[in-house]
N, C-alpha and C positions, 0 to 999 in steps of 0.2 A: 422498352428502351435498353434493357440490359441483356440483349440477345447474345448467345455464345458465338464465338467466331468459328467460321468453317475450317475444317482441317486444311493444312497447307497442301498444295499439289505435290505429287511425287517428283522427286528429283530425276530429271531425264538423263543427266550425265552419269549416273551411278548404276544404271541398269545394264548388266552385262550378260543377260540371258542368251541373246543371240550369239554374242562373241564366244562364250563358253561352249554353246551347242555346236557351232560350226567348227571350232577348234577340235572338239571331241570327235566329230564325224570324220574330219580329215585325218587326225592322228589314229583313230580307230580303224580306218580303212587302209591307210598307207603304211604306217610304221609300227606304232606301239599301242597295243590294245589296252594296257594298263592306263596310259595317259588318256585314251579315249573314255575309259570308265570314270576317271577322276574328273575330266572336263565335263562329262555328262552329268555327274553328280552336282558339280558346281552350277551347271545350267538349270537343273531341276530346283536346286535350293534358291537361286535367284528368281526363278519363275514363280515359286510359291510366295516369295516375299513381295513381288511386284504385281501379282495377280495375272500373270501372263500364262500362255500355254506351255507346258513342259515337254512338248513333243520332240524338240531338237535334243533335249537331254536324254530322253528315252532312246532315240535313234543312236546317239553317240554311245550309250552303254551297250546297246545291242550289237553295234558294229565292233566295239572293243572286245566283247565276249566272243563274237564270231572270229575275230582275228586271233585271239588267244587259242581257241579250239582248233582253228585251221593250222596254226603254227605247230601246235602239239601233234596233230596228225601227220603233218609233213615231216617233222623231226622223228616221229616214231617209225615212219616208213622209210626213212633215209633219203627222202627226196628234197630235203631242205637245201636251197642253194648255198654254197660256200662250205658245206660240211664235208664233202667228199673230194675236195680239190687236191 
């Protein structure tokens, strides 16, 4: 008669794993690699908390690192747009 209550269901409105992952991928690919890495880390953190897949976070971090490395190579070779105007 004195059975324990089941745990409450996870809050659906508080899960931002997909939001952070997609923001990280977009910013990592298009403009700012550091923001892509930060958003990717936030996506992985939220995925671990909610038990979801952290793939979007890993992709965001990967694209952010690729953006930073690509920008460094372009700047080192002098082919970065806007530097030789």
